[in-house]
N, CA, C and O atoms as a DFTB+ gen file, in Angstrom:
668 C
 N C O
     1  1     -10.483       7.689     -39.815
     2  2     -10.643       7.602     -41.249
     3  2      -9.274       7.669     -41.905
     4  3      -8.442       8.505     -41.553
     5  1      -9.059       6.800     -42.837
     6  2      -7.825       6.805     -43.622
     7  2      -8.207       7.107     -45.061
     8  3      -9.129       6.510     -45.616
     9  1      -7.487       8.035     -45.646
    10  2      -7.780       8.463     -47.010
    11  2      -6.468       8.519     -47.786
    12  3      -5.485       9.078     -47.299
    13  1      -6.444       7.948     -48.986
    14  2      -5.260       8.048     -49.850
    15  2      -5.665       7.833     -51.303
    16  3      -6.742       7.310     -51.592
    17  1      -4.798       8.238     -52.198
    18  2      -5.050       8.059     -53.628
    19  2      -4.071       7.038     -54.219
    20  3      -3.509       7.257     -55.292
    21  1      -3.878       5.941     -53.521
    22  2      -2.935       4.910     -53.937
    23  2      -3.325       4.232     -55.243
    24  3      -2.456       3.794     -55.996
    25  1      -4.621       4.141     -55.518
    26  2      -5.054       3.496     -56.758
    27  2      -4.603       4.317     -57.973
    28  3      -4.110       3.759     -58.953
    29  1      -4.770       5.618     -57.904
    30  2      -4.325       6.484     -58.995
    31  2      -2.810       6.406     -59.153
    32  3      -2.295       6.331     -60.268
    33  1      -2.107       6.425     -58.030
    34  2      -0.651       6.357     -58.055
    35  2      -0.181       5.055     -58.682
    36  3       0.733       5.047     -59.507
    37  1      -0.811       3.956     -58.286
    38  2      -0.448       2.656     -58.845
    39  2      -0.678       2.588     -60.343
    40  3       0.160       2.071     -61.081
    41  1      -1.811       3.108     -60.794
    42  2      -2.106       3.106     -62.230
    43  2      -1.082       3.939     -62.995
    44  3      -0.653       3.552     -64.082
    45  1      -0.694       5.069     -62.439
    46  2       0.283       5.926     -63.105
    47  2       1.649       5.249     -63.174
    48  3       2.347       5.368     -64.180
    49  1       2.034       4.543     -62.119
    50  2       3.309       3.835     -62.130
    51  2       3.294       2.668     -63.114
    52  3       4.294       2.409     -63.783
    53  1       2.165       1.963     -63.205
    54  2       2.048       0.869     -64.171
    55  2       2.119       1.421     -65.593
    56  3       2.794       0.850     -66.451
    57  1       1.426       2.526     -65.842
    58  2       1.456       3.152     -67.159
    59  2       2.877       3.583     -67.523
    60  3       3.299       3.431     -68.669
    61  1       3.599       4.111     -66.567
    62  2       4.972       4.533     -66.794
    63  2       5.868       3.331     -67.094
    64  3       6.705       3.387     -67.995
    65  1       5.694       2.249     -66.341
    66  2       6.479       1.033     -66.576
    67  2       6.200       0.451     -67.957
    68  3       7.126       0.043     -68.659
    69  1       4.935       0.412     -68.347
    70  2       4.575      -0.131     -69.667
    71  2       5.155       0.739     -70.779
    72  3       5.641       0.215     -71.781
    73  1       5.109       2.042     -70.618
    74  2       5.626       2.914     -71.676
    75  2       7.145       2.794     -71.822
    76  3       7.644       2.771     -72.947
    77  1       7.889       2.716     -70.722
    78  2       9.345       2.570     -70.842
    79  2       9.703       1.188     -71.378
    80  3      10.654       1.056     -72.148
    81  1       8.954       0.151     -70.981
    82  2       9.197      -1.194     -71.508
    83  2       8.915      -1.249     -73.003
    84  3       9.675      -1.855     -73.758
    85  1       7.827      -0.619     -73.431
    86  2       7.501      -0.579     -74.857
    87  2       8.584       0.146     -75.650
    88  3       8.946      -0.279     -76.747
    89  1       9.097       1.235     -75.096
    90  2      10.158       1.978     -75.767
    91  2      11.407       1.114     -75.924
    92  3      12.018       1.099     -76.993
    93  1      11.785       0.402     -74.879
    94  2      12.976      -0.452     -74.951
    95  2      12.790      -1.566     -75.967
    96  3      13.699      -1.845     -76.749
    97  1      11.630      -2.205     -75.970
    98  2      11.350      -3.266     -76.946
    99  2      11.369      -2.705     -78.359
   100  3      11.904      -3.336     -79.271
   101  1      10.789      -1.523     -78.546
   102  2      10.768      -0.899     -79.868
   103  2      12.189      -0.591     -80.347
   104  3      12.509      -0.815     -81.514
   105  1      13.031      -0.084     -79.464
   106  2      14.412       0.224     -79.847
   107  2      15.156      -1.054     -80.229
   108  3      15.890      -1.078     -81.218
   109  1      14.965      -2.114     -79.444
   110  2      15.614      -3.384     -79.793
   111  2      15.120      -3.916     -81.126
   112  3      15.913      -4.433     -81.912
   113  1      13.827      -3.800     -81.396
   114  2      13.294      -4.231     -82.695
   115  2      13.904      -3.425     -83.839
   116  3      14.210      -3.977     -84.897
   117  1      14.078      -2.138     -83.631
   118  2      14.666      -1.297     -84.677
   119  2      16.115      -1.699     -84.969
   120  3      16.547      -1.658     -86.121
   121  1      16.862      -2.085     -83.939
   122  2      18.246      -2.509     -84.159
   123  2      18.334      -3.828     -84.920
   124  3      19.255      -4.039     -85.709
   125  1      17.369      -4.710     -84.676
   126  2      17.420      -6.045     -85.271
   127  2      16.366      -6.261     -86.355
   128  3      16.079      -7.407     -86.701
   129  1      15.789      -5.202     -86.896
   130  2      14.713      -5.342     -87.885
   131  2      15.201      -6.031     -89.167
   132  3      14.472      -6.826     -89.761
   133  1      16.434      -5.726     -89.592
   134  2      16.984      -6.365     -90.796
   135  2      17.097      -7.861     -90.632
   136  3      16.732      -8.617     -91.533
   137  1      17.598      -8.296     -89.498
   138  2      17.744      -9.729     -89.222
   139  2      16.375     -10.399     -89.141
   140  3      16.192     -11.508     -89.643
   141  1      15.433      -9.739     -88.521
   142  2      14.087     -10.307     -88.384
   143  2      13.434     -10.461     -89.763
   144  3      12.802     -11.482     -90.034
   145  1      13.581      -9.467     -90.626
   146  2      12.980      -9.532     -91.961
   147  2      13.635     -10.645     -92.785
   148  3      12.941     -11.399     -93.467
   149  1      14.964     -10.752     -92.726
   150  2      15.660     -11.819     -93.477
   151  2      15.286     -13.204     -92.961
   152  3      15.260     -14.163     -93.732
   153  1      14.999     -13.321     -91.677
   154  2      14.627     -14.602     -91.078
   155  2      13.318     -15.119     -91.674
   156  3      13.109     -16.330     -91.745
   157  1      12.443     -14.224     -92.099
   158  2      11.174     -14.630     -92.711
   159  2      11.279     -14.769     -94.231
   160  3      10.264     -14.949     -94.903
   161  1      12.489     -14.689     -94.777
   162  2      12.713     -14.962     -96.185
   163  2      12.587     -13.763     -97.105
   164  3      12.590     -13.937     -98.324
   165  1      12.477     -12.568     -96.581
   166  2      12.392     -11.375     -97.413
   167  2      13.763     -10.718     -97.483
   168  3      14.558     -10.799     -96.547
   169  1      14.019     -10.072     -98.602
   170  2      15.317      -9.419     -98.787
   171  2      15.092      -7.912     -98.919
   172  3      15.373      -7.325     -99.964
   173  1      14.589      -7.298     -97.864
   174  2      14.322      -5.855     -97.861
   175  2      15.405      -5.190     -97.017
   176  3      15.687      -5.619     -95.898
   177  1      15.998      -4.154     -97.561
   178  2      17.050      -3.441     -96.845
   179  2      16.436      -2.233     -96.124
   180  3      15.734      -1.431     -96.739
   181  1      16.697      -2.113     -94.856
   182  2      16.203      -1.006     -94.042
   183  2      17.422      -0.269     -93.503
   184  3      18.012      -0.697     -92.511
   185  1      17.810       0.844     -94.147
   186  2      19.068       1.527     -93.802
   187  2      19.133       1.958     -92.328
   188  3      18.118       2.250     -91.697
   189  1      20.364       1.985     -91.810
   190  2      20.595       2.366     -90.419
   191  2      20.136       3.789     -90.121
   192  3      19.626       4.068     -89.036
   193  1      20.319       4.684     -91.084
   194  2      19.937       6.078     -90.864
   195  2      18.449       6.205     -90.558
   196  3      18.052       6.954     -89.666
   197  1      17.632       5.470     -91.303
   198  2      16.193       5.503     -91.042
   199  2      15.869       4.899     -89.672
   200  3      15.011       5.397     -88.943
   201  1      16.570       3.825     -89.344
   202  2      16.345       3.198     -88.038
   203  2      16.637       4.187     -86.909
   204  3      15.853       4.325     -85.970
   205  1      17.777       4.871     -87.017
   206  2      18.154       5.818     -85.973
   207  2      17.187       7.000     -85.897
   208  3      16.883       7.484     -84.807
   209  1      16.710       7.459     -87.034
   210  2      15.737       8.545     -87.019
   211  2      14.433       8.117     -86.344
   212  3      13.844       8.884     -85.582
   213  1      13.991       6.904     -86.622
   214  2      12.773       6.387     -85.998
   215  2      12.989       6.213     -84.493
   216  3      12.091       6.508     -83.704
   217  1      14.168       5.738     -84.087
   218  2      14.479       5.581     -82.661
   219  2      14.493       6.937     -81.974
   220  3      13.938       7.082     -80.885
   221  1      15.115       7.923     -82.587
   222  2      15.158       9.269     -82.012
   223  2      13.751       9.845     -81.895
   224  3      13.430      10.489     -80.897
   225  1      12.909       9.621     -82.903
   226  2      11.527      10.074     -82.853
   227  2      10.775       9.401     -81.704
   228  3      10.031      10.069     -80.987
   229  1      10.957       8.092     -81.518
   230  2      10.292       7.360     -80.428
   231  2      10.767       7.865     -79.064
   232  3       9.961       8.019     -78.147
   233  1      12.056       8.122     -78.926
   234  2      12.580       8.655     -77.662
   235  2      12.023      10.057     -77.410
   236  3      11.709      10.407     -76.272
   237  1      11.904      10.849     -78.459
   238  2      11.326      12.185     -78.315
   239  2       9.874      12.131     -77.867
   240  3       9.462      12.921     -77.017
   241  1       9.091      11.213     -78.422
   242  2       7.690      11.057     -78.022
   243  2       7.611      10.614     -76.559
   244  3       6.777      11.114     -75.804
   245  1       8.475       9.679     -76.158
   246  2       8.485       9.236     -74.768
   247  2       8.896      10.376     -73.833
   248  3       8.306      10.539     -72.765
   249  1       9.888      11.155     -74.218
   250  2      10.328      12.288     -73.389
   251  2       9.207      13.313     -73.248
   252  3       8.997      13.855     -72.163
   253  1       8.489      13.581     -74.333
   254  2       7.357      14.520     -74.268
   255  2       6.277      13.984     -73.323
   256  3       5.739      14.731     -72.506
   257  1       5.963      12.697     -73.436
   258  2       4.952      12.077     -72.567
   259  2       5.385      12.177     -71.101
   260  3       4.585      12.566     -70.250
   261  1       6.617      11.838     -70.804
   262  2       7.117      11.902     -69.424
   263  2       7.104      13.331     -68.901
   264  3       6.771      13.571     -67.740
   265  1       7.462      14.264     -69.749
   266  2       7.476      15.667     -69.338
   267  2       6.065      16.164     -69.001
   268  3       5.885      16.896     -68.028
   269  1       5.077      15.776     -69.789
   270  2       3.714      16.223     -69.515
   271  2       3.191      15.635     -68.203
   272  3       2.460      16.306     -67.475
   273  1       3.560      14.389     -67.895
   274  2       3.144      13.778     -66.627
   275  2       3.820      14.508     -65.464
   276  3       3.164      14.822     -64.471
   277  1       5.116      14.778     -65.576
   278  2       5.824      15.486     -64.500
   279  2       5.312      16.911     -64.336
   280  3       5.256      17.433     -63.222
   281  1       4.942      17.531     -65.437
   282  2       4.466      18.916     -65.384
   283  2       3.118      19.021     -64.663
   284  3       2.797      20.066     -64.097
   285  1       2.337      17.948     -64.683
   286  2       1.041      17.962     -63.994
   287  2       1.208      17.941     -62.482
   288  3       0.261      18.215     -61.746
   289  1       2.410      17.616     -62.017
   290  2       2.747      17.757     -60.597
   291  2       1.837      16.919     -59.693
   292  3       1.323      17.420     -58.693
   293  1       1.641      15.648     -60.044
   294  2       0.795      14.766     -59.254
   295  2       1.489      14.362     -57.956
   296  3       2.703      14.158     -57.925
   297  1       0.701      14.249     -56.883
   298  2       1.203      13.845     -55.578
   299  2       0.416      12.655     -55.058
   300  3      -0.792      12.545     -55.265
   301  1       1.128      11.767     -54.377
   302  2       0.461      10.736     -53.589
   303  2       0.116      11.390     -52.251
   304  3       0.968      12.024     -51.628
   305  1      -1.127      11.235     -51.816
   306  2      -1.585      11.876     -50.588
   307  2      -2.195      10.816     -49.670
   308  3      -3.018      10.003     -50.090
   309  1      -1.775      10.849     -48.425
   310  2      -2.298       9.959     -47.389
   311  2      -2.736      10.828     -46.222
   312  3      -1.953      11.625     -45.708
   313  1      -3.983      10.675     -45.805
   314  2      -4.523      11.450     -44.691
   315  2      -5.175      10.493     -43.699
   316  3      -5.897       9.577     -44.093
   317  1      -4.920      10.707     -42.420
   318  2      -5.573       9.893     -41.403
   319  2      -5.866      10.730     -40.160
   320  3      -5.135      11.658     -39.814
   321  1      -6.957      10.364     -39.512
   322  2      -7.305      10.960     -38.225
   323  2      -7.488       9.852     -37.181
   324  3      -8.147      10.059     -36.162
   325  1      -6.911       8.695     -37.435
   326  2      -7.051       7.547     -36.536
   327  2      -6.345       7.750     -35.203
   328  3      -6.646       7.064     -34.226
   329  1      -5.408       8.688     -35.160
   330  2      -4.653       8.954     -33.943
   331  2      -5.542       9.514     -32.832
   332  3      -5.224       9.348     -31.655
   333  1      -6.634      10.165     -33.178
   334  2      -7.582      10.827     -32.266
   335  2      -6.987      12.051     -31.571
   336  3      -7.706      12.771     -30.879
   337  1      -5.697      12.295     -31.743
   338  2      -5.061      13.496     -31.194
   339  2      -4.467      14.376     -32.285
   340  3      -4.260      15.573     -32.085
   341  1      -4.191      13.768     -33.453
   342  2      -3.530      14.491     -34.532
   343  2      -4.179      14.172     -35.876
   344  3      -4.727      13.090     -36.082
   345  1      -4.101      15.135     -36.772
   346  2      -4.395      14.904     -38.181
   347  2      -3.046      14.706     -38.862
   348  3      -2.140      15.523     -38.694
   349  1      -2.909      13.645     -39.616
   350  2      -1.631      13.325     -40.243
   351  2      -1.794      13.354     -41.759
   352  3      -2.648      12.668     -42.320
   353  1      -0.964      14.155     -42.403
   354  2      -0.917      14.248     -43.864
   355  2       0.468      13.789     -44.302
   356  3       1.478      14.340     -43.864
   357  1       0.514      12.789     -45.158
   358  2       1.783      12.346     -45.750
   359  2       1.619      12.468     -47.253
   360  3       0.591      12.082     -47.809
   361  1       2.630      13.002     -47.899
   362  2       2.526      13.176     -49.347
   363  2       3.913      13.237     -49.975
   364  3       4.897      13.595     -49.327
   365  1       3.964      12.874     -51.263
   366  2       5.188      12.983     -52.046
   367  2       4.829      13.076     -53.517
   368  3       3.765      12.631     -53.947
   369  1       5.737      13.664     -54.278
   370  2       5.551      13.830     -55.713
   371  2       5.693      12.470     -56.385
   372  3       6.597      11.699     -56.063
   373  1       4.797      12.186     -57.318
   374  2       4.841      10.914     -58.035
   375  2       5.820      11.074     -59.190
   376  3       5.445      11.491     -60.286
   377  1       7.058      10.740     -58.934
   378  2       8.074      10.727     -59.978
   379  2       9.015       9.581     -59.678
   380  3       9.053       9.077     -58.555
   381  1       9.759       9.176     -60.658
   382  2      10.581       7.991     -60.511
   383  2      11.749       8.211     -59.557
   384  3      12.023       7.368     -58.702
   385  1      12.433       9.337     -59.700
   386  2      13.631       9.582     -58.903
   387  2      13.475      10.859     -58.085
   388  3      12.734      11.764     -58.471
   389  1      14.165      10.928     -56.971
   390  2      14.219      12.150     -56.178
   391  2      12.946      12.482     -55.428
   392  3      12.584      13.653     -55.315
   393  1      12.263      11.476     -54.915
   394  2      11.039      11.733     -54.160
   395  2      11.391      12.384     -52.826
   396  3      12.337      11.975     -52.154
   397  1      10.633      13.380     -52.461
   398  2      10.807      14.047     -51.174
   399  2       9.539      13.784     -50.365
   400  3       8.472      14.317     -50.672
   401  1       9.668      12.961     -49.333
   402  2       8.529      12.602     -48.504
   403  2       8.321      13.687     -47.446
   404  3       9.265      14.117     -46.784
   405  1       7.068      14.119     -47.303
   406  2       6.739      15.166     -46.344
   407  2       5.572      14.701     -45.480
   408  3       4.647      14.053     -45.968
   409  1       5.624      15.040     -44.189
   410  2       4.541      14.709     -43.260
   411  2       4.166      15.950     -42.474
   412  3       5.031      16.649     -41.947
   413  1       2.870      16.218     -42.398
   414  2       2.335      17.260     -41.526
   415  2       1.537      16.545     -40.439
   416  3       0.624      15.774     -40.736
   417  1       1.880      16.802     -39.200
   418  2       1.156      16.215     -38.068
   419  2       0.611      17.375     -37.245
   420  3       1.349      18.045     -36.523
   421  1      -0.693      17.600     -37.366
   422  2      -1.338      18.756     -36.748
   423  2      -2.220      18.277     -35.598
   424  3      -3.067      17.407     -35.801
   425  1      -2.043      18.819     -34.404
   426  2      -2.949      18.456     -33.298
   427  2      -4.389      18.839     -33.654
   428  3      -4.639      19.930     -34.166
   429  1      -5.315      17.949     -33.382
   430  2      -6.722      18.195     -33.729
   431  2      -7.236      19.455     -33.046
   432  3      -8.000      20.214     -33.642
   433  1      -6.829      19.684     -31.809
   434  2      -7.302      20.868     -31.084
   435  2      -6.738      22.166     -31.657
   436  3      -7.285      23.238     -31.400
   437  1      -5.656      22.086     -32.426
   438  2      -5.033      23.286     -32.989
   439  2      -5.341      23.470     -34.479
   440  3      -4.958      24.481     -35.068
   441  1      -6.031      22.496     -35.090
   442  2      -6.348      22.624     -36.520
   443  2      -7.363      23.750     -36.699
   444  3      -8.495      23.656     -36.225
   445  1      -6.951      24.806     -37.383
   446  2      -7.795      25.995     -37.494
   447  2      -8.741      25.907     -38.696
   448  3      -9.959      25.984     -38.541
   449  1      -8.177      25.746     -39.875
   450  2      -9.010      25.660     -41.079
   451  2      -8.173      25.139     -42.239
   452  3      -7.003      24.787     -42.088
   453  1      -8.809      25.104     -43.391
   454  2      -8.134      24.692     -44.619
   455  2      -8.747      25.468     -45.773
   456  3      -9.806      26.083     -45.646
   457  1      -8.060      25.422     -46.888
   458  2      -8.551      26.122     -48.072
   459  2      -8.083      25.353     -49.298
   460  3      -6.935      24.913     -49.368
   461  1      -8.979      25.195     -50.259
   462  2      -8.627      24.570     -51.533
   463  2      -8.650      25.660     -52.588
   464  3      -9.677      26.300     -52.815
   465  1      -7.517      25.861     -53.226
   466  2      -7.412      26.908     -54.243
   467  2      -6.856      26.306     -55.524
   468  3      -6.362      25.179     -55.540
   469  1      -6.947      27.077     -56.586
   470  2      -6.413      26.635     -57.866
   471  2      -5.374      27.648     -58.316
   472  3      -5.633      28.851     -58.356
   473  1      -4.191      27.142     -58.654
   474  2      -3.079      27.986     -59.052
   475  2      -2.483      27.417     -60.340
   476  3      -1.900      26.333     -60.321
   477  1      -2.622      28.123     -61.441
   478  2      -2.132      27.683     -62.752
   479  2      -2.677      26.299     -63.117
   480  3      -1.945      25.455     -63.634
   481  1      -3.949      26.076     -62.849
   482  2      -4.591      24.816     -63.193
   483  2      -4.309      23.684     -62.223
   484  3      -4.769      22.563     -62.442
   485  1      -3.569      23.944     -61.160
   486  2      -3.246      22.941     -60.159
   487  2      -4.052      23.208     -58.885
   488  3      -3.985      24.302     -58.323
   489  1      -4.809      22.214     -58.436
   490  2      -5.564      22.369     -57.195
   491  2      -4.634      22.139     -56.016
   492  3      -3.846      21.193     -55.994
   493  1      -4.747      23.034     -55.029
   494  2      -3.866      22.955     -53.875
   495  2      -4.666      23.030     -52.583
   496  3      -5.653      23.759     -52.485
   497  1      -4.224      22.264     -51.598
   498  2      -4.816      22.263     -50.277
   499  2      -3.865      23.001     -49.339
   500  3      -2.697      22.633     -49.209
   501  1      -4.375      24.043     -48.689
   502  2      -3.583      24.808     -47.726
   503  2      -4.196      24.584     -46.350
   504  3      -5.402      24.746     -46.165
   505  1      -3.370      24.218     -45.401
   506  2      -3.816      23.944     -44.037
   507  2      -3.372      25.064     -43.110
   508  3      -2.296      25.638     -43.279
   509  1      -4.214      25.367     -42.128
   510  2      -3.913      26.406     -41.145
   511  2      -3.992      25.818     -39.744
   512  3      -4.875      25.016     -39.442
   513  1      -3.057      26.229     -38.897
   514  2      -3.017      25.756     -37.523
   515  2      -2.970      26.952     -36.581
   516  3      -2.253      27.924     -36.821
   517  1      -3.750      26.862     -35.500
   518  2      -3.744      27.920     -34.496
   519  2      -2.608      27.639     -33.514
   520  3      -2.548      26.569     -32.908
   521  1      -1.715      28.607     -33.367
   522  2      -0.551      28.445     -32.496
   523  2      -0.909      28.832     -31.060
   524  3      -2.008      29.323     -30.804
   525  1       0.011      28.612     -30.132
   526  2      -0.248      28.881     -28.720
   527  2      -0.426      30.374     -28.432
   528  3      -1.101      30.748     -27.473
   529  1       0.179      31.222     -29.262
   530  2       0.043      32.670     -29.057
   531  2      -1.137      33.247     -29.847
   532  3      -1.184      34.451     -30.099
   533  1      -2.088      32.393     -30.235
   534  2      -3.300      32.751     -30.977
   535  2      -3.034      33.303     -32.376
   536  3      -3.911      33.931     -32.968
   537  1      -1.852      33.079     -32.899
   538  2      -1.572      33.425     -34.295
   539  2      -1.881      32.206     -35.152
   540  3      -1.862      31.071     -34.677
   541  1      -2.163      32.463     -36.413
   542  2      -2.506      31.393     -37.349
   543  2      -1.289      31.092     -38.214
   544  3      -0.741      31.986     -38.858
   545  1      -0.868      29.825     -38.225
   546  2       0.262      29.386     -39.049
   547  2      -0.273      28.729     -40.318
   548  3      -1.228      27.953     -40.277
   549  1       0.349      29.050     -41.427
   550  2      -0.059      28.503     -42.722
   551  2       0.985      27.488     -43.181
   552  3       2.175      27.800     -43.235
   553  1       0.545      26.281     -43.509
   554  2       1.434      25.247     -44.025
   555  2       1.638      25.457     -45.525
   556  3       0.813      26.074     -46.198
   557  1       2.739      24.939     -46.028
   558  2       2.989      24.977     -47.474
   559  2       1.884      24.184     -48.175
   560  3       1.417      23.176     -47.645
   561  1       1.463      24.630     -49.363
   562  2       0.340      23.954     -50.035
   563  2       0.680      22.524     -50.462
   564  3       1.825      22.204     -50.781
   565  1      -0.337      21.690     -50.457
   566  2      -0.247      20.307     -50.929
   567  2      -0.998      20.242     -52.248
   568  3      -2.173      20.603     -52.309
   569  1      -0.339      19.788     -53.300
   570  2      -0.981      19.684     -54.599
   571  2      -1.931      18.490     -54.588
   572  3      -1.516      17.359     -54.337
   573  1      -3.218      18.752     -54.866
   574  2      -4.219      17.676     -54.863
   575  2      -4.804      17.449     -56.258
   576  3      -5.939      16.990     -56.386
   577  1      -4.046      17.763     -57.292
   578  2      -4.516      17.584     -58.668
   579  2      -4.762      16.122     -59.013
   580  3      -5.551      15.824     -59.909
   581  1      -4.100      15.212     -58.316
   582  2      -4.265      13.788     -58.602
   583  2      -5.555      13.222     -58.028
   584  3      -5.922      12.087     -58.333
   585  1      -6.248      14.003     -57.199
   586  2      -7.486      13.520     -56.590
   587  2      -8.676      13.762     -57.515
   588  3      -8.738      14.770     -58.218
   589  1      -9.608      12.829     -57.501
   590  2     -10.837      13.003     -58.261
   591  2     -11.762      13.959     -57.506
   592  3     -11.506      14.304     -56.352
   593  1     -12.816      14.369     -58.155
   594  2     -13.779      15.285     -57.515
   595  2     -14.385      14.641     -56.267
   596  3     -14.524      15.306     -55.240
   597  1     -14.748      13.353     -56.341
   598  2     -15.322      12.660     -55.182
   599  2     -14.326      12.583     -54.028
   600  3     -14.705      12.735     -52.866
   601  1     -13.056      12.349     -54.347
   602  2     -12.036      12.287     -53.303
   603  2     -11.843      13.651     -52.646
   604  3     -11.640      13.732     -51.435
   605  1     -11.905      14.717     -53.432
   606  2     -11.774      16.063     -52.874
   607  2     -12.950      16.368     -51.948
   608  3     -12.771      16.977     -50.894
   609  1     -14.152      15.944     -52.342
   610  2     -15.327      16.152     -51.493
   611  2     -15.191      15.367     -50.188
   612  3     -15.503      15.889     -49.118
   613  1     -14.731      14.124     -50.269
   614  2     -14.530      13.304     -49.071
   615  2     -13.505      13.936     -48.139
   616  3     -13.715      13.997     -46.928
   617  1     -12.407      14.402     -48.699
   618  2     -11.368      15.059     -47.904
   619  2     -11.894      16.343     -47.282
   620  3     -11.617      16.625     -46.115
   621  1     -12.642      17.118     -48.039
   622  2     -13.212      18.370     -47.530
   623  2     -14.158      18.104     -46.361
   624  3     -14.098      18.795     -45.344
   625  1     -15.026      17.111     -46.500
   626  2     -15.960      16.780     -45.417
   627  2     -15.220      16.330     -44.164
   628  3     -15.601      16.690     -43.050
   629  1     -14.166      15.548     -44.344
   630  2     -13.394      15.078     -43.188
   631  2     -12.697      16.236     -42.491
   632  3     -12.648      16.276     -41.262
   633  1     -12.162      17.168     -43.248
   634  2     -11.452      18.301     -42.645
   635  2     -12.406      19.300     -42.001
   636  3     -12.057      19.934     -41.005
   637  1     -13.611      19.448     -42.561
   638  2     -14.568      20.397     -41.999
   639  2     -15.016      20.008     -40.605
   640  3     -15.326      20.879     -39.792
   641  1     -15.057      18.736     -40.316
   642  2     -15.488      18.315     -38.987
   643  2     -14.453      18.622     -37.908
   644  3     -14.779      18.608     -36.722
   645  1     -13.203      18.902     -38.304
   646  2     -12.156      19.237     -37.340
   647  2     -11.803      20.713     -37.327
   648  3     -11.098      21.170     -36.427
   649  1     -12.272      21.454     -38.291
   650  2     -11.927      22.864     -38.409
   651  2     -12.530      23.681     -37.264
   652  3     -13.707      23.520     -36.942
   653  1     -11.729      24.556     -36.647
   654  2     -12.212      25.399     -35.560
   655  2     -13.188      26.459     -36.079
   656  3     -14.070      26.909     -35.347
   657  1     -13.028      26.849     -37.331
   658  2     -13.902      27.869     -37.911
   659  2     -15.321      27.320     -38.088
   660  3     -16.289      28.034     -37.826
   661  1     -15.460      26.083     -38.519
   662  2     -16.790      25.528     -38.791
   663  2     -17.528      25.118     -37.525
   664  3     -18.713      24.791     -37.586
   665  1     -16.854      25.127     -36.378
   666  2     -17.518      24.720     -35.126
   667  2     -18.236      25.876     -34.472
   668  3     -18.844      25.707     -33.416
């Protein structure tokens, strides 16, 4: 089984591209608004100070929007059990710059359990692996806030069939 949230990631990247493109077009329109108005035969003066204030306001709105998306801490998540020997989790933060790609490759025979918790409104998946000395190792949490409820249920069902606790 292969599981990923690529559709959500793609939509978020398209939304981000459209918003930055709209901002750039808006800024260019603000710089050339006087010329555009005169081209249509009107003689309206639009002072530079107002233009700059409107541009600063638009940049502030875009910065706020970008900050709220980054604050939600969305991750692209890819899970597969096609290897038949390992469970593979690949994930990275959905941001434009500075992506850190992480992979967890857990042997199916050593996969102990998992837990889904909520921390400050962010849903997190924690994986546990049974080590050779019978101790339980805990992996760093994976943020699954970008997953829908149905995707979380699908992921939970897939992981439960491999968990040593549920057997």
